[in-house]
MOPAC internal coordinates of N, CA, C and O (Angstrom, degrees):
PM7 1SCF
backbone

  N    0.0000 0     0.00 0     0.00 0    0    0    0
  C    1.4166 1     0.00 0     0.00 0    1    0    0
  C    1.5302 1   108.83 1     0.00 0    2    1    0
  O    1.2310 1   121.41 1   -49.88 1    3    2    1
  N    1.2863 1   114.91 1   130.12 1    3    2    1
  C    1.4600 1   121.30 1   179.63 1    5    3    2
  C    1.5229 1   110.11 1   -99.18 1    6    5    3
  O    1.2310 1   121.71 1   -43.19 1    7    6    5
  N    1.3128 1   114.34 1   136.81 1    7    6    5
  C    1.4545 1   120.01 1   178.31 1    9    7    6
  C    1.5184 1   107.41 1  -102.31 1   10    9    7
  O    1.2310 1   121.30 1   -53.95 1   11   10    9
  N    1.3117 1   115.12 1   126.05 1   11   10    9
  C    1.4669 1   119.49 1   177.04 1   13   11   10
  C    1.5299 1   108.27 1   -88.01 1   14   13   11
  O    1.2310 1   121.80 1   -54.18 1   15   14   13
  N    1.2918 1   114.16 1   125.82 1   15   14   13
  C    1.4584 1   119.34 1   178.14 1   17   15   14
  C    1.5200 1   109.60 1   -92.39 1   18   17   15
  O    1.2310 1   121.42 1   -44.72 1   19   18   17
  N    1.3042 1   114.89 1   135.28 1   19   18   17
  C    1.4715 1   119.13 1   176.07 1   21   19   18
  C    1.5130 1   108.25 1   -74.78 1   22   21   19
  O    1.2310 1   121.21 1   -41.29 1   23   22   21
  N    1.2707 1   115.29 1   138.71 1   23   22   21
  C    1.4676 1   119.94 1   176.77 1   25   23   22
  C    1.5202 1   110.06 1   -78.25 1   26   25   23
  O    1.2310 1   121.14 1   -47.90 1   27   26   25
  N    1.2810 1   115.42 1   132.10 1   27   26   25
  C    1.4537 1   119.94 1   175.56 1   29   27   26
  C    1.5188 1   107.83 1   -86.01 1   30   29   27
  O    1.2310 1   121.00 1   -54.84 1   31   30   29
  N    1.2958 1   115.70 1   125.16 1   31   30   29
  C    1.4618 1   119.88 1   177.35 1   33   31   30
  C    1.5244 1   109.04 1   -81.33 1   34   33   31
  O    1.2310 1   121.59 1   -41.01 1   35   34   33
  N    1.3051 1   114.57 1   138.99 1   35   34   33
  C    1.4494 1   118.89 1   177.17 1   37   35   34
  C    1.5143 1   108.04 1   -93.94 1   38   37   35
  O    1.2310 1   120.71 1   -43.49 1   39   38   37
  N    1.3299 1   116.24 1   136.51 1   39   38   37
  C    1.4591 1   120.38 1   179.34 1   41   39   38
  C    1.5093 1   110.14 1   145.13 1   42   41   39
  O    1.2310 1   121.59 1     7.95 1   43   42   41
  N    1.2991 1   114.57 1  -172.05 1   43   42   41
  C    1.4564 1   121.34 1  -177.11 1   45   43   42
  C    1.5159 1   109.78 1  -108.19 1   46   45   43
  O    1.2310 1   121.48 1   -30.70 1   47   46   45
  N    1.3299 1   114.78 1   149.30 1   47   46   45
  C    1.4620 1   118.72 1   174.89 1   49   47   46
  C    1.5249 1   108.71 1   -82.77 1   50   49   47
  O    1.2310 1   121.00 1   -14.14 1   51   50   49
  N    1.2980 1   115.69 1   165.86 1   51   50   49
  C    1.4596 1   121.03 1   179.72 1   53   51   50
  C    1.5303 1   110.58 1   -60.50 1   54   53   51
  O    1.2310 1   120.30 1   139.86 1   55   54   53
  N    1.3119 1   117.03 1   -40.14 1   55   54   53
  C    1.4611 1   120.96 1   179.82 1   57   55   54
  C    1.5265 1   110.60 1   -62.05 1   58   57   55
  O    1.2310 1   119.63 1   137.68 1   59   58   57
  N    1.3052 1   118.32 1   -42.32 1   59   58   57
  C    1.4539 1   121.88 1   179.29 1   61   59   58
  C    1.5339 1   111.28 1   -63.80 1   62   61   59
  O    1.2310 1   120.56 1   138.64 1   63   62   61
  N    1.3063 1   116.53 1   -41.36 1   63   62   61
  C    1.4704 1   121.01 1   178.98 1   65   63   62
  C    1.5261 1   109.96 1   -65.42 1   66   65   63
  O    1.2310 1   120.12 1   136.13 1   67   66   65
  N    1.3201 1   117.38 1   -43.87 1   67   66   65
  C    1.4597 1   120.75 1   179.47 1   69   67   66
  C    1.5325 1   111.46 1   -65.53 1   70   69   67
  O    1.2310 1   120.03 1   142.05 1   71   70   69
  N    1.3053 1   117.55 1   -37.95 1   71   70   69
  C    1.4662 1   120.50 1   178.01 1   73   71   70
  C    1.5280 1   110.45 1   -64.56 1   74   73   71
  O    1.2310 1   120.38 1   136.56 1   75   74   73
  N    1.3150 1   116.87 1   -43.44 1   75   74   73
  C    1.4656 1   120.54 1   178.25 1   77   75   74
  C    1.5234 1   110.49 1   -63.59 1   78   77   75
  O    1.2310 1   120.27 1   138.36 1   79   78   77
  N    1.3151 1   117.08 1   -41.64 1   79   78   77
  C    1.4569 1   121.48 1   178.54 1   81   79   78
  C    1.5297 1   110.99 1   -63.45 1   82   81   79
  O    1.2310 1   120.09 1   139.89 1   83   82   81
  N    1.3207 1   117.43 1   -40.11 1   83   82   81
  C    1.4642 1   121.22 1   178.54 1   85   83   82
  C    1.5278 1   110.82 1   -62.99 1   86   85   83
  O    1.2310 1   120.17 1   138.31 1   87   86   85
  N    1.3191 1   117.27 1   -41.69 1   87   86   85
  C    1.4648 1   120.69 1   178.33 1   89   87   86
  C    1.5249 1   110.10 1   -62.91 1   90   89   87
  O    1.2310 1   120.09 1   137.02 1   91   90   89
  N    1.3200 1   117.44 1   -42.98 1   91   90   89
  C    1.4653 1   121.51 1   178.97 1   93   91   90
  C    1.5220 1   110.58 1   -62.03 1   94   93   91
  O    1.2310 1   119.89 1   137.53 1   95   94   93
  N    1.3157 1   117.82 1   -42.47 1   95   94   93
  C    1.4683 1   121.71 1   179.86 1   97   95   94
  C    1.5274 1   110.56 1   -64.18 1   98   97   95
  O    1.2310 1   120.02 1   136.10 1   99   98   97
  N    1.3207 1   117.56 1   -43.90 1   99   98   97
  C    1.4699 1   120.98 1  -179.77 1  101   99   98
  C    1.5256 1   110.32 1   -63.20 1  102  101   99
  O    1.2310 1   120.10 1   136.48 1  103  102  101
  N    1.3192 1   117.41 1   -43.52 1  103  102  101
  C    1.4671 1   120.46 1   178.88 1  105  103  102
  C    1.5240 1   111.40 1   -64.82 1  106  105  103
  O    1.2310 1   120.13 1   141.66 1  107  106  105
  N    1.3186 1   117.36 1   -38.34 1  107  106  105
  C    1.4628 1   121.36 1   179.04 1  109  107  106
  C    1.5286 1   111.14 1   -65.59 1  110  109  107
  O    1.2310 1   120.40 1   136.02 1  111  110  109
  N    1.3098 1   116.85 1   -43.98 1  111  110  109
  C    1.4735 1   120.80 1   178.78 1  113  111  110
  C    1.5244 1   110.39 1   -62.67 1  114  113  111
  O    1.2310 1   120.14 1   138.70 1  115  114  113
  N    1.3232 1   117.33 1   -41.30 1  115  114  113
  C    1.4604 1   121.47 1   177.80 1  117  115  114
  C    1.5222 1   110.75 1   -62.60 1  118  117  115
  O    1.2310 1   120.43 1   136.54 1  119  118  117
  N    1.3210 1   116.78 1   -43.46 1  119  118  117
  C    1.4615 1   120.93 1   178.66 1  121  119  118
  C    1.5254 1   111.27 1   -62.51 1  122  121  119
  O    1.2310 1   120.19 1   136.21 1  123  122  121
  N    1.3166 1   117.24 1   -43.79 1  123  122  121
  C    1.4691 1   121.05 1  -179.91 1  125  123  122
  C    1.5348 1   110.45 1   -62.44 1  126  125  123
  O    1.2310 1   120.44 1   136.63 1  127  126  125
  N    1.3259 1   116.75 1   -43.37 1  127  126  125
  C    1.4727 1   120.36 1   179.75 1  129  127  126
  C    1.5299 1   110.79 1   -63.64 1  130  129  127
  O    1.2310 1   120.51 1   139.63 1  131  130  129
  N    1.3190 1   116.62 1   -40.37 1  131  130  129
  C    1.4632 1   120.47 1   179.60 1  133  131  130
  C    1.5233 1   111.18 1   -65.88 1  134  133  131
  O    1.2310 1   120.45 1   134.68 1  135  134  133
  N    1.3182 1   116.74 1   -45.32 1  135  134  133
  C    1.4675 1   120.58 1   179.67 1  137  135  134
  C    1.5204 1   110.54 1   -63.78 1  138  137  135
  O    1.2310 1   119.76 1   138.79 1  139  138  137
  N    1.3314 1   118.07 1   -41.21 1  139  138  137
  C    1.4663 1   121.46 1   178.38 1  141  139  138
  C    1.5184 1   110.72 1   -61.16 1  142  141  139
  O    1.2310 1   120.39 1   136.30 1  143  142  141
  N    1.3208 1   116.87 1   -43.70 1  143  142  141
  C    1.4628 1   120.66 1   178.59 1  145  143  142
  C    1.5205 1   111.98 1   -62.23 1  146  145  143
  O    1.2310 1   120.44 1   138.58 1  147  146  145
  N    1.3210 1   116.77 1   -41.42 1  147  146  145
  C    1.4602 1   120.45 1   178.77 1  149  147  146
  C    1.5251 1   111.27 1   -66.76 1  150  149  147
  O    1.2310 1   120.34 1   141.92 1  151  150  149
  N    1.3274 1   116.95 1   -38.08 1  151  150  149
  C    1.4687 1   120.40 1   178.32 1  153  151  150
  C    1.5278 1   110.72 1   -66.60 1  154  153  151
  O    1.2310 1   119.98 1   139.53 1  155  154  153
  N    1.3179 1   117.64 1   -40.47 1  155  154  153
  C    1.4641 1   120.71 1   176.81 1  157  155  154
  C    1.5253 1   110.98 1   -63.09 1  158  157  155
  O    1.2310 1   120.72 1   138.10 1  159  158  157
  N    1.3166 1   116.22 1   -41.90 1  159  158  157
  C    1.4608 1   120.55 1   178.68 1  161  159  158
  C    1.5341 1   110.58 1   -63.73 1  162  161  159
  O    1.2310 1   120.46 1   137.17 1  163  162  161
  N    1.3189 1   116.73 1   -42.83 1  163  162  161
  C    1.4679 1   120.38 1   178.68 1  165  163  162
  C    1.5257 1   110.98 1   -64.03 1  166  165  163
  O    1.2310 1   120.04 1   141.09 1  167  166  165
  N    1.3314 1   117.53 1   -38.91 1  167  166  165
  C    1.4678 1   121.18 1   178.85 1  169  167  166
  C    1.5292 1   110.50 1   -64.77 1  170  169  167
  O    1.2310 1   120.62 1   139.37 1  171  170  169
  N    1.3295 1   116.42 1   -40.63 1  171  170  169
  C    1.4595 1   120.63 1   177.43 1  173  171  170
  C    1.5246 1   110.92 1   -61.32 1  174  173  171
  O    1.2310 1   120.66 1   135.36 1  175  174  173
  N    1.3161 1   116.34 1   -44.64 1  175  174  173
  C    1.4721 1   120.59 1   178.29 1  177  175  174
  C    1.5270 1   110.61 1   -64.66 1  178  177  175
  O    1.2310 1   120.22 1   141.66 1  179  178  177
  N    1.3342 1   117.18 1   -38.34 1  179  178  177
  C    1.4622 1   121.35 1   179.47 1  181  179  178
  C    1.5308 1   110.67 1   -63.36 1  182  181  179
  O    1.2310 1   120.08 1   135.04 1  183  182  181
  N    1.3191 1   117.46 1   -44.96 1  183  182  181
  C    1.4642 1   121.41 1   179.19 1  185  183  182
  C    1.5298 1   109.95 1   -62.37 1  186  185  183
  O    1.2310 1   120.44 1   136.07 1  187  186  185
  N    1.3297 1   116.76 1   -43.93 1  187  186  185
  C    1.4706 1   120.13 1   179.44 1  189  187  186
  C    1.5261 1   110.75 1   -61.31 1  190  189  187
  O    1.2310 1   120.38 1   140.64 1  191  190  189
  N    1.3222 1   116.88 1   -39.36 1  191  190  189
  C    1.4617 1   120.88 1   179.32 1  193  191  190
  C    1.5267 1   111.12 1   -66.65 1  194  193  191
  O    1.2310 1   120.45 1   137.06 1  195  194  193
  N    1.3190 1   116.75 1   -42.94 1  195  194  193
  C    1.4672 1   120.61 1   179.16 1  197  195  194
  C    1.5331 1   110.08 1   -63.57 1  198  197  195
  O    1.2310 1   120.27 1   137.42 1  199  198  197
  N    1.3423 1   117.10 1   -42.58 1  199  198  197
  C    1.4625 1   120.85 1  -179.74 1  201  199  198
  C    1.5262 1   110.07 1   -63.12 1  202  201  199
  O    1.2310 1   119.82 1   135.76 1  203  202  201
  N    1.3389 1   117.95 1   -44.24 1  203  202  201
  C    1.4714 1   120.25 1   178.11 1  205  203  202
  C    1.5295 1   110.81 1   -62.03 1  206  205  203
  O    1.2310 1   120.76 1   138.04 1  207  206  205
  N    1.3238 1   116.15 1   -41.96 1  207  206  205
  C    1.4672 1   120.72 1  -179.48 1  209  207  206
  C    1.5283 1   111.35 1   -63.21 1  210  209  207
  O    1.2310 1   120.78 1   132.61 1  211  210  209
  N    1.3183 1   116.11 1   -47.39 1  211  210  209
  C    1.4697 1   120.20 1  -179.08 1  213  211  210
  C    1.5248 1   110.27 1   -67.43 1  214  213  211
  O    1.2310 1   119.77 1   141.43 1  215  214  213
  N    1.3360 1   118.04 1   -38.57 1  215  214  213
  C    1.4647 1   119.80 1   177.13 1  217  215  214
  C    1.5249 1   110.84 1   -61.49 1  218  217  215
  O    1.2310 1   120.48 1   142.31 1  219  218  217
  N    1.3304 1   116.69 1   -37.69 1  219  218  217
  C    1.4675 1   119.39 1   176.66 1  221  219  218
  C    1.5249 1   110.16 1   -66.15 1  222  221  219
  O    1.2310 1   120.20 1   138.97 1  223  222  221
  N    1.3350 1   117.23 1   -41.03 1  223  222  221
  C    1.4688 1   120.91 1   176.54 1  225  223  222
  C    1.5273 1   110.27 1   -59.39 1  226  225  223
  O    1.2310 1   121.06 1   133.72 1  227  226  225
  N    1.3240 1   115.59 1   -46.28 1  227  226  225
  C    1.4652 1   120.13 1  -177.79 1  229  227  226
  C    1.5224 1   111.31 1   -65.22 1  230  229  227
  O    1.2310 1   120.19 1   141.87 1  231  230  229
  N    1.3276 1   117.25 1   -38.13 1  231  230  229
  C    1.4634 1   120.14 1   179.29 1  233  231  230
  C    1.5231 1   110.69 1   -62.21 1  234  233  231
  O    1.2310 1   120.50 1   146.27 1  235  234  233
  N    1.3194 1   116.66 1   -33.73 1  235  234  233
  C    1.4610 1   120.29 1  -179.81 1  237  235  234
  C    1.5277 1   111.32 1   -81.66 1  238  237  235
  O    1.2310 1   120.01 1   140.61 1  239  238  237
  N    1.3292 1   117.59 1   -39.39 1  239  238  237
  C    1.4631 1   121.21 1  -170.71 1  241  239  238
  C    1.5189 1   115.01 1   -89.67 1  242  241  239
  O    1.2310 1   119.02 1   144.71 1  243  242  241
  N    1.3191 1   119.48 1   -35.29 1  243  242  241
  C    1.4642 1   119.66 1  -173.08 1  245  243  242
  C    1.5226 1   115.04 1   -68.52 1  246  245  243
  O    1.2310 1   118.00 1   151.86 1  247  246  245
  N    1.3297 1   121.41 1   -28.14 1  247  246  245
  C    1.4730 1   117.35 1   176.50 1  249  247  246
  C    1.5263 1   112.36 1   -60.74 1  250  249  247
  O    1.2310 1   119.86 1   156.76 1  251  250  249
  N    1.3271 1   117.87 1   -23.24 1  251  250  249
  C    1.4618 1   121.17 1   179.31 1  253  251  250
  C    1.5300 1   112.47 1   -78.30 1  254  253  251
  O    1.2310 1   120.48 1   164.25 1  255  254  253
  N    1.3195 1   116.69 1   -15.75 1  255  254  253
  C    1.4725 1   120.32 1  -177.76 1  257  255  254
  C    1.5231 1   109.98 1   -94.22 1  258  257  255
  O    1.2310 1   121.35 1   -45.21 1  259  258  257
  N    1.3052 1   115.02 1   134.79 1  259  258  257
  C    1.4688 1   119.27 1   178.72 1  261  259  258
  C    1.5229 1   111.20 1   -73.08 1  262  261  259
  O    1.2310 1   120.84 1   146.95 1  263  262  261
  N    1.3316 1   116.01 1   -33.05 1  263  262  261
  C    1.4649 1   119.52 1  -175.30 1  265  263  262
  C    1.5272 1   111.47 1  -104.32 1  266  265  263
  O    1.2310 1   120.14 1  -145.81 1  267  266  265
  N    1.3183 1   117.34 1    34.19 1  267  266  265
  C    1.4631 1   119.62 1  -178.91 1  269  267  266
  C    1.5256 1   111.52 1   -59.38 1  270  269  267
  O    1.2310 1   120.15 1   148.74 1  271  270  269
  N    1.3074 1   117.32 1   -31.26 1  271  270  269
  C    1.4562 1   120.27 1   179.10 1  273  271  270
  C    1.5140 1   112.59 1   -66.53 1  274  273  271
  O    1.2310 1   119.73 1   161.19 1  275  274  273
  N    1.3395 1   118.12 1   -18.81 1  275  274  273
  C    1.4541 1   120.62 1  -179.76 1  277  275  274
  C    1.5124 1   114.32 1   -90.35 1  278  277  275
  O    1.2310 1   120.25 1  -177.84 1  279  278  277
  N    1.3102 1   117.13 1     2.16 1  279  278  277
  C    1.4665 1   120.84 1   179.52 1  281  279  278
  C    1.5236 1   108.55 1   -88.67 1  282  281  279
  O    1.2310 1   120.91 1   -86.09 1  283  282  281
  N    1.3300 1   115.86 1    93.91 1  283  282  281
  C    1.4542 1   118.21 1  -175.67 1  285  283  282
  C    1.5241 1   114.02 1  -120.45 1  286  285  283
  O    1.2310 1   120.08 1  -162.24 1  287  286  285
  N    1.3233 1   117.45 1    17.76 1  287  286  285
  C    1.4551 1   120.10 1   174.70 1  289  287  286
  C    1.5209 1   109.70 1  -148.14 1  290  289  287
  O    1.2310 1   121.37 1   -20.59 1  291  290  289
  N    1.3112 1   114.99 1   159.41 1  291  290  289
  C    1.4596 1   119.73 1   178.77 1  293  291  290
  C    1.5228 1   111.12 1   -64.01 1  294  293  291
  O    1.2310 1   120.73 1   145.33 1  295  294  293
  N    1.3306 1   116.21 1   -34.67 1  295  294  293
  C    1.4627 1   120.45 1   178.69 1  297  295  294
  C    1.5219 1   111.78 1   -61.69 1  298  297  295
  O    1.2310 1   120.72 1   139.13 1  299  298  297
  N    1.3289 1   116.23 1   -40.87 1  299  298  297
  C    1.4689 1   120.01 1   178.42 1  301  299  298
  C    1.5280 1   111.00 1   -67.61 1  302  301  299
  O    1.2310 1   120.33 1   142.04 1  303  302  301
  N    1.3148 1   116.98 1   -37.96 1  303  302  301
  C    1.4705 1   119.87 1   176.77 1  305  303  302
  C    1.5244 1   110.62 1   -62.84 1  306  305  303
  O    1.2310 1   120.98 1   139.29 1  307  306  305
  N    1.3356 1   115.73 1   -40.71 1  307  306  305
  C    1.4674 1   120.22 1   177.93 1  309  307  306
  C    1.5205 1   110.53 1   -66.65 1  310  309  307
  O    1.2310 1   120.35 1   135.43 1  311  310  309
  N    1.3342 1   116.93 1   -44.57 1  311  310  309
  C    1.4694 1   121.28 1  -178.50 1  313  311  310
  C    1.5300 1   112.05 1   -63.37 1  314  313  311
  O    1.2310 1   120.12 1   146.43 1  315  314  313
  N    1.3236 1   117.37 1   -33.57 1  315  314  313
  C    1.4670 1   121.65 1   178.53 1  317  315  314
  C    1.5302 1   112.04 1   -79.45 1  318  317  315
  O    1.2310 1   120.29 1   174.04 1  319  318  317
  N    1.3353 1   117.04 1    -5.96 1  319  318  317
  C    1.4616 1   120.73 1  -179.65 1  321  319  318
  C    1.5162 1   113.76 1    80.31 1  322  321  319
  O    1.2310 1   120.53 1  -163.36 1  323  322  321
  N    1.3245 1   116.59 1    16.64 1  323  322  321
  C    1.4655 1   119.82 1  -179.79 1  325  323  322
  C    1.5256 1   112.37 1   -81.87 1  326  325  323
  O    1.2310 1   120.51 1   153.52 1  327  326  325
  N    1.3115 1   116.63 1   -26.48 1  327  326  325
  C    1.4681 1   120.96 1   174.07 1  329  327  326
  C    1.5218 1   108.04 1  -131.19 1  330  329  327
  O    1.2310 1   120.92 1   -25.95 1  331  330  329
  N    1.3158 1   115.85 1   154.05 1  331  330  329
  C    1.4691 1   120.73 1  -179.43 1  333  331  330
  C    1.5245 1   110.25 1   -81.17 1  334  333  331
  O    1.2310 1   120.92 1   -12.66 1  335  334  333
  N    1.3180 1   115.84 1   167.34 1  335  334  333
  C    1.4720 1   121.07 1   177.82 1  337  335  334
  C    1.5241 1   110.39 1   -63.26 1  338  337  335
  O    1.2310 1   120.49 1   142.89 1  339  338  337
  N    1.3366 1   116.67 1   -37.11 1  339  338  337
  C    1.4665 1   119.81 1   179.01 1  341  339  338
  C    1.5266 1   110.97 1   -66.41 1  342  341  339
  O    1.2310 1   120.30 1   137.71 1  343  342  341
  N    1.3312 1   117.04 1   -42.29 1  343  342  341
  C    1.4589 1   120.67 1   176.76 1  345  343  342
  C    1.5254 1   110.32 1   -63.21 1  346  345  343
  O    1.2310 1   120.74 1   138.10 1  347  346  345
  N    1.3289 1   116.19 1   -41.90 1  347  346  345
  C    1.4636 1   120.69 1   179.06 1  349  347  346
  C    1.5262 1   110.28 1   -57.34 1  350  349  347
  O    1.2310 1   120.55 1   131.78 1  351  350  349
  N    1.3240 1   116.56 1   -48.22 1  351  350  349
  C    1.4701 1   121.07 1  -178.65 1  353  351  350
  C    1.5217 1   111.04 1   -61.37 1  354  353  351
  O    1.2310 1   120.39 1   133.46 1  355  354  353
  N    1.3242 1   116.86 1   -46.54 1  355  354  353
  C    1.4624 1   120.28 1   179.76 1  357  355  354
  C    1.5259 1   111.78 1   -62.95 1  358  357  355
  O    1.2310 1   120.32 1   139.36 1  359  358  357
  N    1.3121 1   116.99 1   -40.64 1  359  358  357
  C    1.4601 1   120.44 1  -178.59 1  361  359  358
  C    1.5249 1   111.80 1   -69.51 1  362  361  359
  O    1.2310 1   120.29 1   139.95 1  363  362  361
  N    1.3204 1   117.06 1   -40.05 1  363  362  361
  C    1.4723 1   120.50 1   178.14 1  365  363  362
  C    1.5203 1   109.96 1   -64.90 1  366  365  363
  O    1.2310 1   120.49 1   135.48 1  367  366  365
  N    1.3427 1   116.67 1   -44.52 1  367  366  365
  C    1.4654 1   120.60 1   179.49 1  369  367  366
  C    1.5229 1   111.86 1   -61.16 1  370  369  367
  O    1.2310 1   120.44 1   147.49 1  371  370  369
  N    1.3301 1   116.77 1   -32.51 1  371  370  369
  C    1.4648 1   121.25 1  -179.01 1  373  371  370
  C    1.5315 1   112.50 1   -84.10 1  374  373  371
  O    1.2310 1   119.83 1   170.24 1  375  374  373
  N    1.3264 1   117.92 1    -9.76 1  375  374  373
  C    1.4632 1   120.86 1   179.47 1  377  375  374
  C    1.5135 1   113.74 1    79.13 1  378  377  375
  O    1.2310 1   120.41 1  -153.19 1  379  378  377
  N    1.3289 1   116.82 1    26.81 1  379  378  377
  C    1.4634 1   121.42 1  -179.46 1  381  379  378
  C    1.5291 1   109.62 1   -75.81 1  382  381  379
  O    1.2310 1   120.61 1   -38.55 1  383  382  381
  N    1.3192 1   116.44 1   141.45 1  383  382  381
  C    1.4671 1   122.33 1  -179.85 1  385  383  382
  C    1.5279 1   110.41 1  -117.74 1  386  385  383
  O    1.2310 1   121.18 1   -22.73 1  387  386  385
  N    1.3171 1   115.35 1   157.27 1  387  386  385
  C    1.4582 1   121.59 1   176.02 1  389  387  386
  C    1.5185 1   108.22 1   -88.98 1  390  389  387
  O    1.2310 1   120.92 1   -50.40 1  391  390  389
  N    1.3313 1   115.84 1   129.60 1  391  390  389
  C    1.4635 1   121.22 1   178.15 1  393  391  390
  C    1.5217 1   108.05 1  -118.21 1  394  393  391
  O    1.2310 1   120.81 1   -45.40 1  395  394  393
  N    1.3249 1   116.05 1   134.60 1  395  394  393
  C    1.4640 1   120.71 1  -179.84 1  397  395  394
  C    1.5175 1   110.33 1  -118.66 1  398  397  395
  O    1.2310 1   121.83 1   -41.30 1  399  398  397
  N    1.3147 1   114.11 1   138.70 1  399  398  397
  C    1.4623 1   120.49 1   170.70 1  401  399  398
  C    1.5201 1   105.70 1  -128.93 1  402  401  399
  O    1.2310 1   120.88 1   -74.08 1  403  402  401
  N    1.2961 1   115.92 1   105.92 1  403  402  401
  C    1.4671 1   120.76 1  -175.43 1  405  403  402
  C    1.5174 1   109.64 1    65.81 1  406  405  403
  O    1.2310 1   120.78 1    58.91 1  407  406  405
  N    1.3051 1   116.11 1  -121.09 1  407  406  405
  C    1.4656 1   119.94 1   179.31 1  409  407  406
  C    1.5201 1   111.58 1   -98.57 1  410  409  407
  O    1.2310 1   119.92 1   177.53 1  411  410  409
  N    1.3359 1   117.75 1    -2.47 1  411  410  409
  C    1.4618 1   121.00 1   179.06 1  413  411  410
  C    1.5247 1   110.18 1   -81.67 1  414  413  411
  O    1.2310 1   121.17 1   -43.25 1  415  414  413
  N    1.3289 1   115.37 1   136.75 1  415  414  413
  C    1.4601 1   122.51 1   177.94 1  417  415  414
  C    1.5192 1   107.61 1  -113.25 1  418  417  415
  O    1.2310 1   120.36 1   -48.09 1  419  418  417
  N    1.3340 1   116.91 1   131.91 1  419  418  417
  C    1.4655 1   121.15 1   177.82 1  421  419  418
  C    1.5170 1   108.20 1  -148.27 1  422  421  419
  O    1.2310 1   121.10 1   -17.65 1  423  422  421
  N    1.3008 1   115.51 1   162.35 1  423  422  421
  C    1.4592 1   121.43 1   177.96 1  425  423  422
  C    1.5140 1   109.70 1  -100.85 1  426  425  423
  O    1.2310 1   121.30 1   -31.14 1  427  426  425
  N    1.3189 1   115.11 1   148.86 1  427  426  425
  C    1.4499 1   120.36 1   177.54 1  429  427  426
  C    1.5208 1   108.76 1  -129.35 1  430  429  427
  O    1.2310 1   121.05 1   -57.68 1  431  430  429
  N    1.3248 1   115.60 1   122.32 1  431  430  429
  C    1.4670 1   120.61 1   178.48 1  433  431  430
  C    1.5278 1   108.91 1   -75.22 1  434  433  431
  O    1.2310 1   120.46 1   -33.25 1  435  434  433
  N    1.3313 1   116.72 1   146.75 1  435  434  433
  C    1.4704 1   118.56 1   177.55 1  437  435  434
  C    1.5174 1   110.50 1   -65.72 1  438  437  435
  O    1.2310 1   120.49 1   -20.55 1  439  438  437
  N    1.3232 1   116.67 1   159.45 1  439  438  437
  C    1.4659 1   121.09 1   179.74 1  441  439  438
  C    1.5188 1   109.68 1   -57.34 1  442  441  439
  O    1.2310 1   120.37 1   -45.05 1  443  442  441
  N    1.2963 1   116.90 1   134.95 1  443  442  441
  C    1.4573 1   121.62 1  -179.68 1  445  443  442
  C    1.5045 1   114.01 1    88.59 1  446  445  443
  O    1.2310 1   119.98 1   178.52 1  447  446  445
  N    1.3319 1   117.64 1    -1.48 1  447  446  445
  C    1.4720 1   120.79 1   179.14 1  449  447  446
  C    1.4953 1   109.42 1  -111.91 1  450  449  447
  O    1.2310 1   120.10 1   180.00 1  451  450  449

């Protein structure tokens, strides 16, 4: 009597492929969330750096202006040549506002920036 042996197929089952795919998807989502968080953190630091830089510029430049107390918007700071067009764009995109105390002009970053 001859016994017929079943051939074992080499390869992966559908369940194994789906499990591997699920692991890849979970790792990818985790990576994307981590990168997004790091990019948000870097943007926050960038805005803070720009605000400190512009505040230093304003501290040096505004005492020379007679109407420094009238500079109450980013557009006016740009028009007076106190900030560059690139700084203006970055500050507007970040939601930075001009804050005045007496005749001093300074920028204030929004909460969380």
